[in-house]
ROMARDREN-571775 format. One line per field, with one value per residue: x, y, z of N, C-alpha, C in turn; residue in one letter. Coordinates in pm, 1 decimal. Atoms other than C-alpha are relative to their C-alpha. Example, Ala and Ser with C-alpha at 12.3 -4.5 7.8 and 13.67 -1.06 7.14 Angstrom:
neast = (89.0/-82.0) $
nnorth = (-119.0/-119.0) $
nup = (0.0/-6.0) $
caeast = (1230.0/1367.0) $
canorth = (-450.0/-106.0) $
caup = (780.0/714.0) $
ceast = (90.0/-77.0) $
cnorth = (120.0/109.0) $
cup = (0.0/73.0) $
code = (a/s) $
This chain:
neast = (80.3/-87.9/62.7/127.6/-35.1/-125.5/10.6/-127.4/24.3/-107.1/8.3/-107.2/28.0/-42.5/38.6/-75.9/14.7/-47.6/32.2/-14.7/25.6/73.1/119.7/-7.8/126.6/100.8/6.9/64.9/-73.2/85.9/-84.1/71.9/-55.0/-65.8/56.0/-88.8/12.4/-40.1/-14.0/87.7/-12.5/-63.8/60.2/-12.3/116.6/-14.4/68.1/-0.5/79.2/131.2/-4.7/-103.0/-79.5/8.1/-124.2/-8.2/-122.4/-118.7/-9.3/-91.4/64.5/-83.5/94.8/-56.2/72.5/-9.6/59.5/91.1/-52.0/-122.3/-7.7/64.0/16.7/84.5/10.7/8.4/66.2/-26.9/82.5/-79.1/100.6/47.1/137.0/18.2/-1.4/127.2/15.5/-72.7/74.1/119.6/-56.4/-21.2/131.5/63.9/-73.8/88.0/-77.3/-144.8/-53.4/-116.4/-23.6/61.2/127.7/52.6/46.6/137.4/16.9/-9.7/-142.3/-70.4/36.2/-62.9/-146.3/-19.3/21.2/-113.0/-127.5/12.1/35.7/-90.3/-85.1/46.4/114.2/-32.3/-27.8/110.1/87.7/-82.0/12.1/134.6/1.5/-82.0/86.4/114.2/-54.1/-4.2/140.4/38.2/-76.5/55.3/131.5/-30.0/-82.5/-131.5/-85.0/-99.7/-114.8/-87.5/-32.6/24.2/22.0/-114.0/-88.5/-120.8/-121.3/-117.4/-47.4/83.5/-37.9/-119.9/16.7/71.6/-91.9/-98.7/56.4/10.2/-122.6/-73.2/-143.6/-63.9/-99.0/62.8/-80.5/87.2/3.4/93.9/139.3/25.4/27.6/137.6/105.9/-12.7/-41.4/-137.0/-40.7/24.4/140.3/39.4/-68.9/77.8/135.7/-17.8/-38.8/130.7/79.8/-81.9/-64.7/-101.1/7.0/-59.4/82.8/113.5/-43.2/-37.7/116.0/74.6/-80.3/7.0/131.3/-12.9/-73.2/96.4/91.7/-78.5/-41.9/116.8/24.4/-94.7/-107.8/-108.8/-119.4/-15.3/-49.3/104.1/97.5/-63.8/1.8/138.8/59.0/-71.2/-118.9/-116.9/-74.4/75.5/-8.4/82.4/130.2/24.8/1.6/123.4/106.8/13.7/41.9/137.4/97.7/-32.3/-39.7/-88.1/52.7/-3.8/102.8/137.7/3.2/19.1/140.8/73.4/19.3/-94.1/43.8) $
nnorth = (-118.2/-111.2/-129.9/-9.2/38.4/76.8/89.4/47.9/90.3/-0.7/114.5/18.8/97.6/-52.6/-143.3/-96.6/-130.1/-79.6/-140.3/-80.8/81.4/-82.4/56.6/-82.3/-31.7/25.4/153.6/72.9/118.7/102.1/95.2/125.2/89.3/-72.7/-134.6/-112.4/-105.6/-125.8/-120.1/-104.3/-118.6/43.3/126.3/116.8/62.2/136.6/35.9/148.7/37.9/-68.6/-143.3/-39.5/-118.8/-89.3/-79.5/-96.9/11.4/-73.8/-6.6/101.7/69.6/76.6/102.8/131.7/107.3/114.7/122.7/78.8/129.5/6.4/-72.1/-127.1/-18.2/-109.4/-44.9/-144.2/-38.7/-143.7/-58.8/-81.6/-103.6/-72.1/-49.8/-145.2/-83.9/-6.6/114.6/-22.1/-103.4/61.3/90.3/-83.4/-41.6/117.9/44.7/9.6/-16.2/-36.8/82.5/81.0/84.8/125.2/18.1/129.5/53.8/51.1/93.8/-65.4/-34.6/129.2/49.0/-90.6/36.1/122.4/-24.1/-78.5/74.6/121.7/-42.9/59.5/-101.6/-32.4/-82.3/-133.8/-100.2/-79.8/80.5/9.7/-134.1/-5.3/80.6/-71.1/-112.3/45.7/-2.1/-139.7/-43.4/53.2/-61.5/-134.8/5.4/28.0/-118.3/42.8/-7.4/-116.2/54.1/46.1/-104.5/-136.5/-78.6/-84.1/23.2/69.9/-72.8/43.6/127.0/101.9/13.4/73.1/136.6/75.6/14.6/96.9/131.4/77.6/66.9/-30.0/40.2/-97.6/-101.3/-127.6/-119.3/-114.7/-57.2/76.7/-21.8/-136.8/-3.7/71.5/-81.4/-134.9/-94.8/-14.5/69.8/-82.8/-5.6/129.1/-5.4/-90.3/54.3/108.0/-67.4/-43.8/119.1/62.4/132.3/-14.7/89.2/124.6/72.0/58.9/118.2/110.3/53.9/75.7/122.4/85.8/70.4/96.4/118.1/79.6/80.0/102.0/103.9/87.4/90.2/105.3/-27.0/-72.2/-33.9/-147.3/-55.7/-3.2/-93.7/-130.5/-17.4/-18.3/-122.3/-110.5/-36.2/58.2/39.7/92.9/-54.7/-117.3/37.6/56.2/-110.1/-74.4/86.4/-1.3/-136.2/-18.3/90.1/26.7/138.2/35.1/85.3/129.9/6.8/6.6/132.7/99.6/5.0/61.8/145.4/63.0/1.1) $
nup = (0.1/11.2/13.8/-76.9/-130.0/-18.5/-114.9/-65.3/-106.9/-98.7/-95.8/-95.9/-113.1/-120.7/-4.8/85.8/-55.0/101.9/-3.1/128.7/127.4/94.1/82.9/115.1/48.2/-106.7/-12.7/-112.2/-38.7/-67.5/-73.3/12.6/-106.1/-97.5/-16.4/20.1/-95.5/63.6/-90.3/47.0/-91.0/-113.6/-39.5/92.0/54.0/33.4/120.0/27.5/109.0/-10.6/29.5/96.5/-17.8/115.7/1.2/101.3/73.4/-34.1/-147.5/-60.7/-108.9/-100.3/-37.7/-34.9/53.8/-92.2/53.1/-89.6/-4.5/85.2/124.2/26.3/143.3/39.3/135.6/22.4/125.0/23.4/110.0/88.9/42.3/-115.0/19.2/28.4/-122.4/-51.4/-88.6/-119.3/-78.2/-54.1/-108.5/-117.2/-52.9/-60.7/-115.0/-120.6/-120.2/23.8/98.7/-13.1/121.7/-21.7/61.9/-34.8/128.7/8.4/97.4/133.6/20.5/29.4/140.3/105.0/-15.5/73.0/146.9/46.6/8.9/80.5/136.8/100.4/74.2/135.7/-3.3/53.9/-105.9/-54.1/-85.7/-118.5/-68.8/-52.1/-114.9/-107.3/-38.3/-89.6/-134.1/-39.3/-33.0/-123.3/-108.5/-14.6/-74.7/-143.3/-48.9/-13.6/122.9/-13.5/-77.0/114.5/102.9/-31.6/111.8/32.9/114.8/-29.0/-35.7/85.8/-50.7/58.5/141.1/15.4/-48.5/103.4/117.5/-39.3/-14.0/125.4/22.7/-115.3/19.5/92.8/-56.0/-7.1/-41.4/-15.2/129.3/90.2/-57.8/32.5/139.3/19.5/-51.5/56.7/-110.1/-22.9/-116.2/-120.5/-27.1/-64.0/-133.9/-88.9/-30.0/-100.4/-121.9/-60.9/-48.9/-100.6/47.5/98.1/116.6/-27.8/-106.3/68.2/77.3/-93.2/-69.3/102.7/17.7/-108.9/14.8/104.7/-53.5/-74.1/89.9/70.3/-92.4/-23.3/113.8/6.7/-90.9/67.1/-82.0/-16.9/112.4/103.1/-39.6/13.6/147.9/42.2/-53.3/50.2/-77.8/41.1/-121.9/-85.0/-138.5/-12.2/2.8/-126.5/-99.4/18.4/-38.1/-149.8/-38.2/42.4/-68.4/-139.2/-22.0/113.8/102.2/-42.6/-105.6/70.8/69.7/-89.6/-28.9/107.8/17.5/85.8/134.8) $
caeast = (5.3/269.1/171.3/-131.9/-6.3/310.9/325.2/604.3/618.7/808.8/877.3/1092.9/1129.9/1273.4/1185.2/1291.5/1349.4/1380.7/1388.6/1358.0/1212.3/1121.8/774.0/795.8/438.8/114.1/74.3/-134.2/38.5/-157.4/14.2/-103.7/114.9/247.2/219.5/380.2/443.8/454.0/595.8/330.3/401.9/464.8/302.9/296.4/25.0/-15.0/-108.2/-210.3/-442.0/-737.7/-616.8/-428.3/-147.1/-212.3/106.8/131.7/398.9/752.1/735.5/970.4/840.2/995.1/857.8/914.1/796.7/716.3/665.6/372.7/527.4/771.7/673.8/605.7/452.4/308.4/203.1/257.4/15.8/151.4/-49.4/115.1/-209.0/-387.3/-749.4/-883.2/-847.8/-1225.8/-1224.8/-949.5/-1144.1/-1457.3/-1254.0/-1148.5/-1515.8/-1609.9/-1341.1/-1513.0/-1239.4/-874.5/-681.7/-431.3/-272.8/-489.2/-782.5/-997.5/-1060.4/-1421.8/-1569.3/-1586.8/-1224.0/-1109.4/-1302.7/-1161.0/-800.5/-841.0/-978.2/-684.5/-395.3/-543.6/-612.3/-477.5/-198.5/-393.6/-681.8/-694.4/-535.9/-853.5/-1042.0/-760.0/-784.7/-1159.2/-1098.6/-839.4/-1060.4/-1338.1/-1113.3/-1041.9/-1411.1/-1462.7/-1178.2/-1325.3/-1664.1/-1499.1/-1293.8/-961.8/-840.8/-666.0/-446.1/-296.7/-308.9/-277.4/-373.0/-45.7/178.0/475.6/782.4/1115.9/1213.7/908.2/994.8/1346.5/1246.7/1001.6/1259.2/1532.5/1295.3/1272.7/1637.2/1792.1/2130.1/2181.8/2465.3/2246.8/2439.5/2302.0/2396.6/2197.1/1893.6/1910.0/1917.0/1607.6/1402.9/1535.3/1688.1/2018.4/2223.3/2203.1/1826.0/1779.6/2023.5/1829.7/1488.2/1604.1/1759.4/1426.5/1282.3/1566.6/1728.6/2007.8/2041.4/2266.9/2038.9/1732.3/1916.3/2062.6/1729.3/1565.2/1855.4/1828.7/1453.9/1536.8/1791.9/1522.9/1294.0/1575.6/1674.7/1320.7/1360.7/1683.6/1995.6/2210.6/2575.4/2670.1/2872.2/2590.0/2350.2/2590.6/2624.8/2246.7/2187.6/2438.3/2734.0/3075.8/3210.3/3080.4/3191.8/3016.1/2696.0/2708.6/2777.5/2483.4/2254.4/2324.5/2302.8/1966.6/1792.6/1974.6/2093.9/2363.1/2295.7/2397.7/2171.0/1872.2/1958.5/1949.0/1581.5/1477.6/1329.6/1561.8/1542.3) $
canorth = (3.4/240.6/602.6/525.2/344.4/176.2/-116.4/-189.9/-472.5/-488.0/-772.8/-880.1/-1141.0/-912.8/-558.2/-284.6/46.6/302.4/681.0/938.3/694.6/898.1/854.9/990.5/977.3/985.0/631.8/393.5/138.3/-177.9/-380.9/-732.8/-916.0/-780.2/-414.8/-72.4/180.9/529.6/832.3/1097.9/1438.5/1350.9/1015.3/670.5/529.3/161.5/14.7/-345.7/-529.6/-317.4/31.0/200.4/441.5/736.8/924.2/1240.2/1247.5/1384.5/1316.3/1124.9/869.2/728.7/391.9/40.7/-261.8/-544.3/-904.5/-1111.9/-1439.6/-1475.8/-1225.5/-861.4/-789.2/-470.5/-332.4/28.2/154.8/477.7/705.6/853.6/1052.2/1295.2/1396.6/1733.9/2025.4/2018.6/1668.4/1765.9/2073.1/1864.0/1610.0/1893.4/1999.2/1638.0/1601.5/1479.4/1503.2/1581.6/1453.3/1172.1/937.6/650.6/528.1/239.2/3.5/-48.0/-286.5/-34.9/70.8/-299.2/-382.2/-73.5/-162.7/-515.5/-386.1/-155.8/-393.0/-675.8/-467.5/-655.9/-473.2/-477.7/-266.2/71.2/356.2/557.4/265.1/216.6/586.4/554.2/267.8/460.4/772.5/563.1/516.0/890.1/959.2/719.2/867.2/1217.5/1113.6/997.6/1321.3/1155.4/1225.0/1550.9/1333.0/1193.6/1503.6/1870.6/2148.6/2332.1/2360.5/2124.6/2256.8/2242.8/1971.0/1771.0/1843.1/1724.2/1414.1/1303.0/1373.2/1176.2/891.5/805.6/710.2/700.3/548.3/829.0/1077.0/1365.0/1693.8/2026.1/2153.0/1877.3/1933.4/2310.1/2241.7/2010.6/2268.8/2575.0/2736.6/2890.2/2718.7/3015.0/3027.3/2652.9/2687.3/2981.9/2817.4/2504.0/2718.9/2885.6/2531.7/2458.3/2193.2/2136.7/1965.3/1687.0/1607.7/1563.9/1329.3/1128.3/1083.6/964.3/710.6/581.1/511.0/335.9/123.5/14.0/-104.7/-287.1/-473.7/-621.3/-797.3/-994.9/-1016.2/-746.4/-703.7/-358.9/-291.3/-388.4/-165.2/127.2/92.5/61.2/372.0/585.2/577.5/514.1/476.3/170.6/326.2/645.8/470.1/271.8/584.8/758.6/472.2/463.6/840.8/834.3/543.4/516.2/156.1/-0.5/-176.0/-501.2/-450.7/-393.1/-700.0/-911.4/-834.7/-1006.9/-1343.3/-1592.7/-1571.6) $
caup = (0.3/-101.5/-55.5/166.8/476.3/616.2/859.0/1105.3/1358.7/1685.7/1917.6/2212.2/2488.3/2743.3/2865.0/2621.0/2788.2/2512.0/2504.6/2224.5/1971.5/1663.8/1504.8/1155.7/1041.8/1242.2/1370.7/1576.1/1776.9/1882.4/2150.9/2078.9/2328.0/2649.8/2737.1/2671.6/2943.2/2780.1/2961.8/2926.1/3075.1/3439.1/3445.3/3272.5/3055.7/3012.5/2674.3/2591.2/2357.1/2471.7/2389.9/2110.3/2132.9/1901.6/1808.2/1609.8/1341.0/1400.6/1776.0/2001.8/2250.1/2567.5/2671.2/2815.3/2620.9/2859.5/2737.6/2867.2/2972.2/2680.3/2414.7/2333.7/1999.1/1851.4/1517.1/1401.3/1142.4/994.8/768.2/465.6/379.2/600.6/660.9/575.5/823.7/846.5/991.6/1234.4/1343.8/1396.5/1604.0/1834.5/1872.6/1963.6/2226.3/2543.2/2802.0/2855.5/2562.6/2599.1/2342.2/2469.7/2263.1/2407.0/2111.9/2017.3/1771.9/1476.8/1529.3/1532.2/1216.4/1029.6/1157.9/1015.6/688.8/645.9/727.2/524.0/199.2/-99.7/-287.4/-612.5/-481.5/-656.9/-454.3/-436.9/-287.3/-30.9/52.3/115.3/359.2/552.1/550.7/714.2/1007.5/1016.3/1018.8/1308.5/1515.9/1437.1/1567.1/1888.5/1923.6/1877.9/1524.6/1628.3/1856.8/1528.1/1306.4/1365.8/1139.5/1155.9/858.4/847.2/1021.7/845.7/1080.0/954.7/597.7/631.1/827.2/559.1/285.1/465.1/524.1/154.6/154.0/501.5/364.0/111.0/150.7/248.5/263.8/364.9/20.2/-159.7/69.1/8.7/-362.8/-341.3/-140.5/-329.2/-19.4/59.9/317.0/556.4/524.5/611.4/906.1/1039.6/1002.7/1185.9/1448.3/1501.1/1561.8/1811.9/1602.9/1355.9/1020.7/1152.3/1452.8/1230.9/1002.9/1288.7/1461.6/1138.3/1091.2/1437.9/1391.2/1079.8/1260.5/1504.4/1231.7/1052.5/1376.2/1395.2/1062.7/1100.4/1324.0/1144.9/1261.7/1382.7/1077.3/845.9/1036.4/1026.4/642.9/588.7/797.3/608.0/857.3/741.7/1101.4/1290.1/1620.2/1552.2/1464.9/1790.5/1993.0/1837.6/1896.2/2267.3/2294.0/2119.6/2299.6/2630.7/2578.6/2356.7/2031.7/2186.3/2491.9/2251.8/2045.6/2350.5/2395.2/2079.5/2020.1/1858.5/1483.8) $
ceast = (79.8/-68.7/-122.8/37.1/138.8/-21.8/132.5/-43.5/120.1/-27.7/122.1/-32.9/55.7/-41.7/90.7/-32.5/69.6/-47.1/18.0/-7.4/-72.9/-117.9/-5.2/-132.1/-104.5/-32.2/-87.7/76.0/-103.7/97.8/-78.1/35.1/82.8/-53.1/113.0/-27.7/62.3/10.9/-78.6/-6.3/68.5/-48.8/30.9/-133.5/27.6/-87.1/7.3/-96.3/-138.2/4.1/112.1/74.5/-6.3/120.2/0.8/134.7/106.2/3.4/107.7/-66.9/100.7/-93.6/77.1/-87.9/25.3/-71.2/-108.0/48.2/123.6/6.9/-66.8/-11.1/-98.1/8.9/-16.3/-66.5/24.0/-76.0/80.3/-96.7/-55.3/-146.2/-4.5/5.3/-139.3/-22.6/80.4/-69.0/-127.1/36.7/19.6/-128.7/-59.7/76.5/-77.2/65.5/141.1/61.2/127.7/20.1/-71.6/-141.6/-47.5/-63.6/-138.6/-12.4/14.9/146.7/79.7/-28.9/72.8/157.8/18.4/-20.7/112.4/126.7/-10.0/-38.8/96.0/81.4/-57.7/-127.7/40.2/28.0/-116.0/-96.5/73.6/-15.2/-134.9/-3.9/67.0/-79.4/-118.9/47.8/22.4/-129.9/-35.4/74.8/-51.4/-122.0/26.2/79.9/134.6/96.0/109.8/114.0/104.8/41.5/-25.7/-16.7/113.4/76.7/124.0/117.1/110.5/60.3/-84.9/33.9/124.6/-8.3/-64.6/86.8/108.1/-60.6/-20.6/124.6/98.8/157.5/72.8/91.7/-64.2/94.3/-94.1/-9.0/-100.3/-140.2/-44.0/-39.2/-140.3/-109.0/8.4/31.4/139.2/35.1/-23.4/-150.2/-41.1/55.6/-81.7/-136.8/8.3/35.8/-116.4/-85.6/85.2/54.8/107.3/-12.9/52.5/-79.8/-121.2/30.6/37.8/-113.9/-77.3/78.9/-9.2/-133.1/5.4/70.8/-88.6/-87.6/74.5/29.7/-115.0/-14.5/101.7/117.9/116.5/123.2/4.9/56.0/-98.6/-102.5/59.7/-2.9/-139.0/-55.5/92.4/118.9/116.5/88.7/-93.4/-5.9/-90.3/-150.6/-46.1/-5.8/-127.4/-123.0/-23.0/-37.7/-149.7/-93.8/34.9/44.2/84.5/-71.8/-8.7/-100.2/-141.0/-15.3/-32.4/-145.8/-83.8/-22.0/121.3/-51.4/17.2) $
cnorth = (119.4/131.5/19.9/-32.9/-74.2/-75.1/-36.2/-87.8/-1.8/-102.1/-8.0/-107.9/41.5/151.7/88.1/141.2/104.8/151.3/68.7/-77.5/84.3/-64.6/102.9/51.2/-26.9/-148.8/-45.6/-117.8/-96.6/-104.3/-136.2/-101.7/79.9/137.0/101.4/98.5/124.2/109.2/107.6/112.2/-49.4/-131.2/-107.3/-44.8/-134.2/-42.2/-155.4/-30.4/73.2/151.0/21.7/114.3/84.7/104.0/91.3/-11.3/100.3/27.4/-98.3/-53.1/-70.4/-104.4/-121.1/-98.3/-117.7/-122.8/-58.4/-139.5/0.2/91.9/140.1/6.5/113.5/33.6/148.1/28.3/146.2/42.9/91.1/109.2/66.2/41.7/144.1/78.6/3.8/-112.7/20.0/101.0/-69.0/-98.1/81.0/42.1/-120.2/-54.9/-1.0/31.1/37.2/-98.6/-66.6/-84.9/-135.5/-7.0/-151.3/-63.1/-47.9/-85.5/61.2/25.4/-130.1/-47.9/85.3/-32.5/-125.7/19.7/69.7/-83.0/-125.6/38.1/-61.8/107.1/41.1/84.4/144.2/95.4/79.9/-74.5/-22.5/127.9/3.4/-86.0/59.0/127.3/-44.2/-0.7/141.3/50.8/-59.2/67.4/149.1/1.2/-14.1/111.1/-33.2/20.7/112.0/-40.8/-49.4/111.0/134.4/86.8/89.2/-42.2/-82.0/91.2/-38.3/-128.3/-121.1/-18.3/-79.9/-150.2/-85.4/-16.7/-98.6/-144.2/-80.9/-69.9/31.6/-16.2/109.1/94.7/136.6/109.9/125.9/72.7/-68.5/22.6/141.0/8.7/-60.1/101.5/145.4/106.6/27.8/-66.5/78.3/7.0/-126.5/-5.8/82.3/-53.3/-113.1/47.3/54.8/-106.4/-68.3/-134.0/33.6/-107.8/-140.9/-81.3/-53.9/-120.3/-118.3/-65.6/-87.6/-141.1/-94.4/-67.1/-105.0/-128.2/-89.0/-93.4/-111.5/-120.7/-93.4/-96.9/-113.7/45.1/70.7/7.7/152.4/64.8/8.3/109.8/141.3/37.5/24.7/130.9/123.4/37.3/-79.5/-57.5/-89.7/58.1/119.6/-28.1/-58.2/99.4/79.4/-79.2/-0.2/137.0/18.1/-74.2/-38.5/-145.7/-23.7/-82.3/-147.7/-36.7/-8.2/-132.0/-117.0/-21.9/-71.0/-145.4/-54.5/-14.3/-141.8) $
cup = (-3.2/-21.7/76.5/149.1/3.4/131.6/47.3/116.1/100.1/102.7/97.9/99.8/127.9/-1.3/-87.3/50.1/-94.4/13.1/-130.9/-117.1/-94.7/-63.0/-119.0/-48.6/108.1/-1.4/113.5/30.1/77.0/65.2/6.6/95.7/93.3/16.0/-22.3/108.8/-65.0/100.0/-63.8/103.7/127.9/53.8/-102.0/-40.4/-46.9/-121.4/-14.2/-121.2/-2.8/-35.9/-97.7/49.4/-126.6/10.6/-120.2/-72.4/45.9/147.6/45.6/123.1/90.3/66.0/48.5/-56.3/88.3/-63.0/98.5/-7.4/-80.1/-126.2/11.2/-151.7/-23.9/-148.1/-6.0/-132.5/-19.5/-123.3/-82.3/-71.1/125.2/-28.2/-27.2/138.8/52.7/99.1/136.2/94.6/72.1/111.1/130.4/71.9/70.9/116.2/126.2/131.7/-27.7/-100.3/41.1/-121.7/6.4/-66.5/33.0/-130.3/10.4/-124.9/-142.9/-26.6/-31.5/-133.9/-103.5/3.0/-89.2/-149.6/-65.5/-19.4/-85.5/-147.3/-93.8/-70.5/-130.4/4.7/-44.2/117.0/50.9/93.8/134.1/80.3/71.0/124.2/117.3/54.4/89.0/142.9/58.2/38.6/141.0/118.5/18.1/80.3/147.9/65.5/25.6/-118.4/20.5/87.9/-101.6/-85.5/57.3/-125.5/-38.0/-126.2/41.3/36.7/-88.9/51.0/-53.4/-143.2/-28.9/34.6/-109.6/-126.9/26.5/-3.3/-127.4/-32.5/114.9/-23.7/-92.8/66.3/-9.0/55.9/16.3/-128.1/-87.7/39.9/-35.7/-154.5/-27.5/39.1/-57.0/97.2/0.5/130.7/130.8/39.2/75.5/141.8/94.7/31.5/91.3/135.3/74.9/62.6/107.7/-39.0/-104.7/-113.2/40.1/98.2/-66.0/-74.1/85.3/66.2/-101.7/-17.4/113.3/2.9/-97.3/44.8/86.8/-76.3/-72.6/97.9/27.5/-110.4/-4.3/93.0/-68.4/97.2/8.9/-121.4/-118.2/25.8/-31.3/-154.7/-46.5/43.8/-45.4/76.9/-57.9/116.0/76.7/146.0/16.2/-5.9/137.5/110.5/-14.1/45.8/146.8/44.2/-26.6/92.1/141.8/33.9/-123.8/-100.7/40.9/112.8/-67.6/-65.8/92.9/46.6/-94.0/21.7/-86.1/-139.6/-58.6) $
code = (x/x/x/x/x/x/x/x/x/x/x/x/x/x/x/x/x/x/x/x/x/x/x/x/x/x/x/x/x/x/x/x/x/x/x/x/x/x/x/x/x/x/x/x/x/x/x/x/x/x/x/x/x/x/x/x/x/x/x/x/x/x/x/x/x/x/x/x/x/x/x/x/x/x/x/x/x/x/x/x/x/x/x/x/x/x/x/x/x/x/x/x/x/x/x/x/x/x/x/x/x/x/x/x/x/x/x/x/x/x/x/x/x/x/x/x/x/x/x/x/x/x/x/x/x/x/x/x/x/x/x/x/x/x/x/x/x/x/x/x/x/x/x/x/x/x/x/x/x/x/x/x/x/x/x/x/x/x/x/x/x/x/x/x/x/x/x/x/x/x/x/x/x/x/x/x/x/x/x/x/x/x/x/x/x/x/x/x/x/x/x/x/x/x/x/x/x/x/x/x/x/x/x/x/x/x/x/x/x/x/x/x/x/x/x/x/x/x/x/x/x/x/x/x/x/x/x/x/x/x/x/x/x/x/x/x/x/x/x/x/x/x/x/x/x/x/x/x/x/x/x/x/x/x/x/x/x/x/x) $
């Protein structure tokens, strides 16, 4: 379903304590086995098979994934399309209580989720879009859609993140990015500074998120991961991984099931 949604799967057989995990696109996380403890403001929210975690795009999450008996498993459904601003506004009007990222799963939401993740690849894109939009409508009716999407324009951090996401391994330089967006180097640096970030930090965070998703697919070596994430230095990659997530690459790999 290229261009409509993206699916990622995460598992483990030991607790995974991760900080600053980037979420590139608006996403719903369904914890199907085990539970997730999400740090939310000054508290922790627990997620399991009965509630979804709704995450706005271009955010960072700090959480602990806890297996139930021997396994943790979750699915991340990311949306590459967005609802209209009208739907987002109506969702805000329908909000019934203080907004948190927790959505208690109801029968309609579960049915729409299954319809989306099981869509055959050969269904026409406009039909796929209508199925996804049905979930947007349902979340709007419940007053939760604006937890996933905001009406604000994309920041430059958002734009760069989505641009890098198409090719994390590529040799992205500030000069090549400026050429793509039609900006001068000084203008891009200034705009990112206004958002309290830097070019290299945006790129590094995107690549670290990509590394997490790769690690869930097979037991890559450290040097393989470094190369796939655009790092020439294995040591520098490992250092950045630990700085980003608060645990070493080897510590994270030990939390996985045997492949």
